[in-house]
Structures are given as structure tokens and as C-alpha cells.
DRENDO-1510 file (C-alpha; in Angstrom, 1 decimal, always signed):
<recs>
REC; n; res; u; v; w
REC; 1; MET; -21.5; +11.0; +85.2 .
REC; 2; THR; -24.2; +12.7; +83.1 .
REC; 3; GLU; -26.5; +10.2; +81.2 .
REC; 4; ILE; -27.0; +10.6; +77.6 .
REC; 5; ILE; -30.7; +10.1; +76.4 .
REC; 6; ALA; -31.2; +9.5; +72.7 .
REC; 7; HIS; -34.1; +11.5; +71.7 .
REC; 8; ARG; -36.6; +9.6; +69.4 .
REC; 9; GLY; -33.6; +7.1; +68.9 .
REC; 10; TYR; -30.9; +8.7; +66.8 .
REC; 11; ARG; -33.2; +11.0; +64.6 .
REC; 12; LEU; -30.3; +13.0; +63.0 .
REC; 13; VAL; -29.3; +9.9; +60.9 .
REC; 14; ALA; -32.6; +7.9; +60.6 .
REC; 15; PRO; -36.4; +8.7; +60.7 .
REC; 16; GLU; -37.4; +9.5; +64.3 .
REC; 17; ASN; -39.1; +6.9; +66.5 .
REC; 18; THR; -38.5; +4.2; +64.0 .
REC; 19; LEU; -36.6; +1.0; +64.5 .
REC; 20; PRO; -33.7; +2.1; +62.3 .
REC; 21; ALA; -33.4; +5.3; +64.6 .
REC; 22; PHE; -33.4; +3.1; +67.8 .
REC; 23; GLU; -30.9; +1.0; +66.1 .
REC; 24; ALA; -28.6; +3.8; +65.0 .
REC; 25; ALA; -28.8; +5.0; +68.7 .
REC; 26; LEU; -27.9; +1.8; +70.3 .
REC; 27; ALA; -24.5; +1.9; +68.2 .
REC; 28; PHE; -23.5; +4.9; +70.4 .
REC; 29; HIS; -24.4; +3.0; +73.7 .
REC; 30; PRO; -26.6; +5.8; +75.2 .
REC; 31; ASP; -27.5; +5.5; +78.8 .
REC; 32; MET; -31.3; +5.8; +77.7 .
REC; 33; ILE; -33.5; +5.7; +74.7 .
REC; 34; GLU; -36.4; +8.0; +74.6 .
REC; 35; MET; -39.7; +7.4; +72.7 .
REC; 36; ASP; -43.3; +8.4; +72.4 .
REC; 37; VAL; -46.6; +6.5; +72.5 .
REC; 38; HIS; -49.9; +7.3; +71.1 .
REC; 39; ARG; -53.1; +5.3; +70.5 .
REC; 40; THR; -54.9; +4.6; +67.2 .
REC; 41; LEU; -58.7; +4.7; +66.5 .
REC; 42; ASP; -58.9; +0.9; +67.0 .
REC; 43; GLY; -57.0; +1.0; +70.3 .
REC; 44; LYS; -53.4; +0.1; +69.3 .
REC; 45; LEU; -50.3; +1.7; +70.9 .
REC; 46; VAL; -47.8; +3.2; +68.4 .
REC; 47; VAL; -44.5; +4.8; +68.7 .
REC; 48; ILE; -44.7; +8.3; +67.1 .
REC; 49; HIS; -44.0; +11.8; +68.3 .
REC; 50; ASP; -46.8; +14.1; +66.8 .
REC; 51; GLU; -50.6; +13.8; +67.3 .
REC; 52; LYS; -50.7; +13.7; +63.5 .
REC; 53; VAL; -48.9; +11.6; +60.9 .
REC; 54; ASP; -48.4; +14.5; +58.6 .
REC; 55; ARG; -44.8; +15.4; +59.5 .
REC; 56; THR; -43.1; +12.2; +59.5 .
REC; 57; THR; -45.1; +10.0; +57.0 .
REC; 58; ASN; -46.6; +10.5; +53.6 .
REC; 59; GLY; -50.1; +10.4; +55.2 .
REC; 60; THR; -52.4; +13.0; +56.9 .
REC; 61; GLY; -54.7; +12.9; +59.8 .
REC; 62; TYR; -54.7; +12.4; +63.6 .
REC; 63; ILE; -53.4; +9.1; +64.9 .
REC; 64; LYS; -56.5; +8.8; +67.0 .
REC; 65; ASP; -58.7; +8.9; +63.7 .
REC; 66; LEU; -56.7; +6.3; +61.7 .
REC; 67; THR; -56.7; +2.5; +62.4 .
REC; 68; LEU; -53.4; +0.7; +62.9 .
REC; 69; ALA; -53.8; -0.9; +59.3 .
REC; 70; GLU; -54.0; +2.5; +57.9 .
REC; 71; ILE; -51.0; +3.7; +59.7 .
REC; 72; LYS; -49.1; +0.9; +58.7 .
REC; 73; MET; -49.7; +1.5; +55.0 .
REC; 74; LEU; -47.8; +4.9; +55.4 .
REC; 75; ASP; -44.3; +5.6; +54.4 .
REC; 76; ALA; -42.3; +6.7; +57.5 .
REC; 77; GLY; -38.8; +6.7; +55.9 .
REC; 78; SER; -39.0; +8.8; +52.9 .
REC; 79; TYR; -39.4; +12.1; +54.7 .
REC; 80; LYS; -36.0; +11.9; +56.1 .
REC; 81; GLU; -32.6; +12.2; +54.3 .
REC; 82; PRO; -31.2; +9.8; +53.5 .
REC; 83; LYS; -34.4; +8.2; +52.5 .
REC; 84; MET; -35.2; +4.7; +53.9 .
REC; 85; ALA; -37.6; +2.4; +52.1 .
REC; 86; ASN; -40.1; +0.1; +53.7 .
REC; 87; VAL; -39.9; +2.0; +57.2 .
REC; 88; THR; -43.2; +2.0; +59.1 .
REC; 89; VAL; -44.5; +3.5; +62.4 .
REC; 90; PRO; -43.7; +0.8; +64.9 .
REC; 91; THR; -46.2; -0.5; +67.5 .
REC; 92; LEU; -45.4; -0.3; +71.0 .
REC; 93; PHE; -45.3; -4.2; +70.8 .
REC; 94; GLU; -42.8; -4.1; +67.8 .
REC; 95; PHE; -40.6; -1.7; +69.7 .
REC; 96; LEU; -40.6; -3.7; +72.9 .
REC; 97; THR; -39.9; -6.8; +70.8 .
REC; 98; PHE; -37.0; -5.1; +69.2 .
REC; 99; LEU; -35.4; -4.2; +72.5 .
REC; 100; LYS; -35.8; -7.8; +73.7 .
REC; 101; GLU; -34.1; -9.1; +70.7 .
REC; 102; LYS; -31.3; -6.5; +71.0 .
REC; 103; GLN; -30.9; -7.5; +74.7 .
REC; 104; PHE; -31.3; -3.9; +75.7 .
REC; 105; ASN; -30.0; -3.3; +79.0 .
REC; 106; GLN; -29.9; +0.5; +79.3 .
REC; 107; THR; -32.8; +2.6; +80.5 .
REC; 108; LEU; -36.0; +3.2; +78.4 .
REC; 109; LEU; -37.5; +6.7; +78.7 .
REC; 110; LEU; -41.2; +6.2; +77.7 .
REC; 111; GLU; -43.1; +9.4; +77.0 .
REC; 112; VAL; -47.0; +9.3; +77.2 .
REC; 113; LYS; -48.5; +11.6; +74.7 .
REC; 114; THR; -51.5; +12.7; +76.4 .
REC; 115; ASP; -50.6; +16.4; +76.4 .
REC; 116; HIS; -52.8; +17.5; +73.3 .
REC; 117; VAL; -55.0; +14.4; +72.7 .
REC; 118; THR; -56.9; +12.6; +75.6 .
REC; 119; TYR; -56.5; +8.9; +75.5 .
REC; 120; PRO; -58.5; +7.6; +78.3 .
REC; 121; GLY; -57.0; +4.5; +80.0 .
REC; 122; ILE; -53.9; +4.6; +77.9 .
REC; 123; GLU; -51.6; +4.8; +81.0 .
REC; 124; SER; -52.9; +1.3; +82.2 .
REC; 125; GLU; -52.6; -0.2; +78.6 .
REC; 126; ILE; -49.0; +1.0; +78.4 .
REC; 127; LEU; -48.1; -0.6; +81.8 .
REC; 128; ASP; -49.9; -3.7; +80.9 .
REC; 129; MET; -48.1; -3.9; +77.7 .
REC; 130; VAL; -44.8; -3.3; +79.3 .
REC; 131; ALA; -45.5; -5.9; +82.0 .
REC; 132; THR; -46.1; -8.8; +79.4 .
REC; 133; PHE; -42.5; -8.4; +78.3 .
REC; 134; LYS; -41.1; -8.6; +81.8 .
REC; 135; PRO; -38.2; -6.1; +81.0 .
REC; 136; ASN; -35.1; -6.4; +82.9 .
REC; 137; TYR; -34.0; -2.9; +82.2 .
REC; 138; PRO; -35.2; +0.3; +84.0 .
REC; 139; ILE; -38.1; +2.3; +82.6 .
REC; 140; ILE; -38.9; +6.0; +83.4 .
REC; 141; TYR; -42.4; +7.2; +82.4 .
REC; 142; GLN; -42.5; +10.8; +81.5 .
REC; 143; SER; -45.3; +13.1; +80.2 .
REC; 144; PHE; -46.0; +16.8; +79.9 .
REC; 145; ASN; -49.7; +15.7; +81.3 .
REC; 146; LEU; -49.2; +15.8; +85.0 .
REC; 147; LYS; -52.6; +13.8; +85.3 .
REC; 148; SER; -51.1; +11.0; +83.4 .
REC; 149; LEU; -48.3; +11.0; +85.9 .
REC; 150; GLU; -50.7; +10.9; +88.7 .
REC; 151; ILE; -52.4; +8.0; +87.2 .
REC; 152; ILE; -49.3; +6.1; +86.6 .
REC; 153; ARG; -48.2; +6.6; +90.3 .
REC; 154; LYS; -51.5; +5.3; +91.4 .
REC; 155; LEU; -51.4; +2.2; +89.0 .
REC; 156; LYS; -47.7; +1.4; +89.7 .
REC; 157; PRO; -46.4; +3.1; +93.0 .
REC; 158; ASP; -42.8; +1.9; +92.4 .
REC; 159; ALA; -42.6; +3.4; +89.0 .
REC; 160; GLU; -39.9; +5.9; +88.2 .
REC; 161; ILE; -41.6; +9.0; +86.9 .
REC; 162; ALA; -40.6; +12.2; +85.3 .
REC; 163; ALA; -42.5; +15.5; +84.6 .
REC; 164; LEU; -41.8; +17.2; +81.3 .
REC; 165; VAL; -42.0; +20.9; +81.7 .
REC; 166; PHE; -41.2; +24.1; +79.7 .
REC; 167; TRP; -40.7; +25.8; +83.2 .
REC; 168; MET; -40.4; +24.6; +86.7 .
REC; 169; THR; -43.6; +26.2; +88.1 .
REC; 170; PRO; -44.4; +26.3; +91.7 .
REC; 171; LYS; -47.1; +23.4; +91.0 .
REC; 172; VAL; -44.4; +21.3; +89.4 .
REC; 173; VAL; -42.1; +21.7; +92.3 .
REC; 174; TRP; -44.7; +21.1; +94.8 .
REC; 175; LEU; -45.8; +17.8; +93.1 .
REC; 176; LYS; -42.3; +16.8; +92.9 .
REC; 177; LEU; -42.0; +17.2; +96.7 .
REC; 178; ARG; -45.3; +15.3; +97.1 .
REC; 179; GLY; -43.8; +12.3; +95.3 .
REC; 180; VAL; -46.2; +12.3; +92.3 .
REC; 181; PHE; -42.9; +12.1; +90.2 .
REC; 182; ASP; -39.2; +11.4; +90.8 .
REC; 183; TYR; -37.4; +13.8; +88.1 .
REC; 184; ILE; -38.2; +17.0; +86.3 .
REC; 185; HIS; -37.3; +17.2; +82.7 .
REC; 186; PRO; -37.2; +21.0; +81.6 .
REC; 187; ASP; -36.7; +22.8; +78.5 .
REC; 188; ILE; -33.0; +23.6; +78.2 .
REC; 189; ARG; -34.0; +27.2; +77.4 .
REC; 190; ILE; -34.6; +27.6; +81.2 .
REC; 191; LEU; -30.7; +27.5; +81.6 .
REC; 192; ASN; -30.4; +30.9; +80.0 .
REC; 193; LYS; -33.8; +32.4; +81.0 .
REC; 194; LYS; -33.8; +31.3; +84.7 .
REC; 195; PRO; -30.3; +30.1; +85.3 .
REC; 196; ALA; -30.6; +30.3; +89.2 .
REC; 197; LEU; -33.7; +28.1; +89.3 .
REC; 198; PHE; -32.0; +25.7; +86.7 .
REC; 199; TRP; -28.9; +25.2; +89.0 .
REC; 200; ARG; -30.8; +25.1; +92.2 .
REC; 201; MET; -32.9; +22.1; +91.0 .
REC; 202; LYS; -30.0; +20.5; +89.0 .
REC; 203; ALA; -29.8; +17.3; +91.1 .
REC; 204; HIS; -33.2; +16.3; +89.8 .
REC; 205; ILE; -33.3; +17.3; +86.3 .
REC; 206; ARG; -32.5; +16.1; +82.8 .
REC; 207; PRO; -33.2; +19.0; +80.4 .
REC; 208; TRP; -34.3; +18.8; +76.7 .
REC; 209; THR; -33.4; +19.0; +73.9 .
REC; 210; VAL; -29.7; +19.8; +74.5 .
REC; 211; ASP; -28.2; +20.1; +71.0 .
REC; 212; LYS; -26.2; +23.1; +71.2 .
REC; 213; GLU; -22.4; +22.5; +72.0 .
REC; 214; ALA; -22.4; +25.4; +74.5 .
REC; 215; ASP; -25.4; +24.2; +76.4 .
REC; 216; MET; -24.0; +20.7; +76.2 .
REC; 217; ARG; -20.7; +21.8; +77.6 .
REC; 218; ARG; -22.4; +23.5; +80.7 .
REC; 219; VAL; -24.4; +20.7; +81.4 .
REC; 220; PHE; -21.5; +18.2; +81.5 .
REC; 221; GLU; -19.3; +20.5; +83.5 .
REC; 222; ALA; -21.9; +20.9; +86.1 .
REC; 223; ASN; -22.6; +17.1; +86.3 .
REC; 224; ILE; -26.4; +17.5; +85.7 .
REC; 225; PRO; -28.0; +13.9; +85.9 .
REC; 226; GLY; -28.7; +13.6; +82.2 .
REC; 227; ILE; -29.5; +15.4; +78.9 .
REC; 228; ILE; -32.0; +14.5; +76.3 .
REC; 229; THR; -30.3; +15.2; +72.9 .
REC; 230; ASN; -30.6; +14.6; +69.1 .
REC; 231; GLN; -26.8; +14.9; +69.0 .
REC; 232; VAL; -25.9; +11.6; +70.4 .
REC; 233; ALA; -22.4; +11.2; +68.9 .
REC; 234; LEU; -21.3; +14.6; +69.9 .
REC; 235; ALA; -22.7; +14.1; +73.3 .
REC; 236; ALA; -20.8; +11.0; +73.7 .
REC; 237; LYS; -17.5; +12.7; +72.5 .
REC; 238; MET; -18.0; +15.8; +74.7 .
REC; 239; ARG; -18.8; +13.7; +77.8 .
REC; 240; LYS; -15.7; +11.8; +77.4 .
REC; 241; GLU; -13.6; +14.8; +76.9 .
REC; 242; ILE; -15.2; +16.6; +79.9 .
REC; 243; GLN; -16.2; +14.2; +82.4 .
REC; 244; GLU; -13.9; +11.1; +81.9 .
REC; 245; HIS; -10.9; +13.3; +82.5 .
REC; 246; GLU; -11.9; +15.0; +85.7 .
</recs>
């Protein structure tokens, strides 16, 4: 059965990558929750998607140039309708604590956000932080930065790792065959642009971001391993209709 992966929590109903968004996602029992990790000026790991705080808070500037205290002062709930008061950017520690309190037992899809900003050593810091919680749920580490994936593979040889890609280039396929990562997470647009390649690799992929009903239907009918989606409720409904009645 195709796994449903809640993209940045349930970002259609709550501010993305915040604890309310993750709580909203859990209500629909997705197979995975996806989130993103950056590092602040003072070396703290925070859960946020963009390199800047501009889009999802009332602040401005790069995360790498702001301290955790400065980021915690920002409003991360009022940019989204309906507005949510007192919502802040969570730290990775707060997020993992939240999962522990919720007795989370699905899979965590953790994206290392090193594709635009370099955070030297962030891979080991994330692994160390995760290890302190002794999670009893599976974790898949993903990134657009293939070098980060190589570092994670070296630091934790038994880690489950996925390459985020726009296209499945020969280099990506070669690194997959070499075992640098276990899965390929491609842009769903490859389904329409290069359908033969998409179907040929389908046993190893979880496309993103699958929000259109037509794409979702094709993926479910083909039993693709998983989809990363903002449409969590729709995906759950369609999967039940298509796959549970096969």
C-alpha cells in the first residue's frame, strides 16, 4: 500500500513545520511526517523550510544570521489562515519531544536543508540530537544535497537515506546503485515529462509534491511506494477508495 507522507505537517490547515501542523497531520494517521532542519547563528537546530524566515514569520533575514532567541521572538502563526496566535518556529529538540509525548510510531522523514546554505557539521549534529531521544520509530534522512547524504551514510551506515531530486539524472541513479542512498524522491512533474523513467524506477521512489487528484490517482493505481503531499485528507480518502478495494 502506498505510504502517505504529510509534507511539513498538514500545512493546508496549520502553519507549516509548526507543532500545530504536525498535530493536525497526526489526526489523519499518515504513514510518515516530513519536516526540515536548519541551523541558527548560535548553532541551534530549528524546524523550518526556507533559508529565510520572511515567508513563514513576521521577521526577515537568513536563519544562519539569526540567533535562536531572535527566531523565537517571531510570529510563525499569523501568516496562515486561519491565523494562530503564539505559534513559534520549533527547535528540533522541541519537535522530537513532541513526537515522544505523542507516542509517535510512524516514520519520520527528516530533510537536511543544506542545498542552498552550507552548515558544516549539521549532519552529525542532527544524528546526535536524534540519538539522545532513542526513537523507536523509523527515520529516513533526505536532502537535495548529495554530499550531505554521503556524510550521513558514512556517520551512520545503517541509516535509511533518500535523495531529493528534480530529475533522476544518471549521477543520481549511479549513487543509488552504489548504496549512497536507499530511495529517490523526485518531483512529481517527472511523471508527465519523463513517464517512462518514472515508471521504470517506481519501486524505489516517493514523488513530491503530489497534490493534484489526477497525479494522486495514477500513483495509487500504480502502487508507488509513497507520496509526499500537502493534501493529507484527500490522499487518505483516495487511497482507501483505490487500494483498499483492490
